[in-house]
N, C-alpha and C positions, 0 to 999 in steps of 0.2 A: 407476796402471793398477788398474782395478777387476777383482778375480778372482770368478768365478762359482762359488760353493760351494753347491750346492743344499741340503746337509744343514744348514749354518749359517744358510741363509736360512729353513729350515723351523723350526728351533729358535728363531730369533729372532721369527718370526711367531707361533709357538705360545706363546712367553713374553708377547708383547704381547696376545695374545687372552685368555690366562689372566688376566693382570693386569687387563684390561678387565672380565672377568667377575667378578673378586674385588671390584672397586671397584663395579659395577652391582649386585651381589646384594643388599646392604642396601637400596638404593633400591627394587628389585623386591619384596622382602618387605614393606616399608613400604607399597607400593601395594596388594599383595595383602591385607594385614592391614586396610587401610582399607576393603575391599570385604566384610568379614565382621562379624558382631556381636562385641560384646565377650566374651561366653561362649565362642564358637568359638575366638577368639584365646587366651583365657586357658587353655583346655583342651588345645589342640593347636597345631601349627605348620603351618598350611596353606601350600601352595605354588601352588595354583590359585586364581585369583579366585573371589570369591563373588557373590551375587545382591543385595547390599545397598549397592552403589556409590552410586546416585542418593540413596537415603534417608540414608546416612552423610553424604555431602557437603552435602545440603541442611540437615541438622541442624547441621553445623559451621558453616554460613554464617549460618543464622537464630537458632539457639538458643545454641549454643556448648557447650563442655564444661560438666559439672555443677559441677565444684569450681572453676572459674575464674570464671564469671559474666560472661563477655564473649564476644561473637561474633567471628568471625573479621575481619569488616569493622572492628569497634572496634579490634582488634589491629593491623590494618593501618593504620588512621588514626593510631593512636598512634605506630607505627614511622615513618610518613611525616612527622608533625610532629616527631618527635626527629631524624630524618635531615636534614630541611631546617634545622631549628634549629641543630643542630651543624655542618652544613655551612657555612651562612652565618656563624655566629658565628666558627668556626675560621678562615674565610677572612679576615674582617673584622679580628679581633685580630691574627693573624699578619702581615697585609699591613701594618697600621699600626705594629706593632713593627718589622718589618723596614725599613720606610721611615724610621722615626726613627733607627734604628742606622746605616743607610747615609748619609742625607742630612743629618741635623742634627748639629752639631758640639758636643758637650757633654762634660764631665768625666766619666770612668768609663764611657763608652758601651761600650767593649770589655769591661769587667767585667760589664756588664749582659748583654751578648751571651753571654758565656761562662757566666753563671749560667743563662741560658736553655738554652744548649746542653748544659751538665752535666745538665740534667733529662732528657735522653735516655736517661741511664744508669739511671734509675730505673724499675723495672718497675711495672706497674699494681698489683700486689699490695701494693707498699709504700705507695701512695697511697690505698689504699680506705678505711681507717679515718679518717685526717685529713679526707678528702673527705666522708664521712658525718657526721663531727663538725661541719664547717663547714656542710653543708646543714642539719643539725638546729638549730644555733645561729640560723641565719637563718630558720627556720621554713619551709624549701623542701621537706620531705619530702612525698611523695605529691602532687607537682606536676611539670608539665613543666619548669619552671625548675630544679627540683632535679635533674632528669635531664640537662638540657642544659648548664648553666653549668659543671659540673666538667669536662666534656669538650671545652670549646671552647678551652682554652689548648693550643697544640700547638708544641713546640720543633722538630719536623720542618718543619712548614710555614713557620715564622719562618726557619729556616735556608735553606730552598729559595727563599723570596722574597728574602731577603738576597743569596744568591748570584746571583739573577737581576739584582737592582738594582745589584749591583756590576759586571755586564757591560754596563751601559747607558752609552754614551759621555757624557763631561761635556758635549760640544757639544749633545747631543740635550736633556739636561736644562736647559740655559740656554735 
C-alpha cells in the first residue's frame, strides 16, 4: 500500500531538483562563458549571457583556437574517422576471434580464450606505454592508424560474441 506523506514527497522532489541544478550549473556556466570575450571571462565570473555568441561560435567553426591550429570541423572529422575505424575494426577482430574459439576445434583454444579474457583485468593505464612503444616502432605516430589500431582489440566484445555463438543451436550451424 502506498502511503501519502506530503513532507517526504516535498523533500524527495526538492532533493531531485537540487541535484539536477548542481549537474546543470557547469553546463550553463560553460555556455555563458562562450558568449563573452576571453578578457571578460578571465577577469570575472559572468552568470548572464554576453553579446558575443555569434562571433565566438563562427570563429570556433571557421578559424579554431589559436594554440590548436584546427577548426571544429577538422576536429569533428578526425573524431568521426577514429570512431568509425575503431568501431568496424573492433567488431571485425572480435567477431573473427570469437567465431574461431567457438567453432574451430584446435589445441589450446580455451587457453587462448582465457588469455584474451584475462586482459579484461588490465586497466588502460597499464597498456599506455607499451602501446605507444609499439606505435612508435611501427612509425604510426601522428597518423590515424596509430590512433585506431591499438584500440581495436577488445576482450569484452570477443567475450560477448563468444557467448552469443555458444547459444546458437548446432542444427542451425549445420
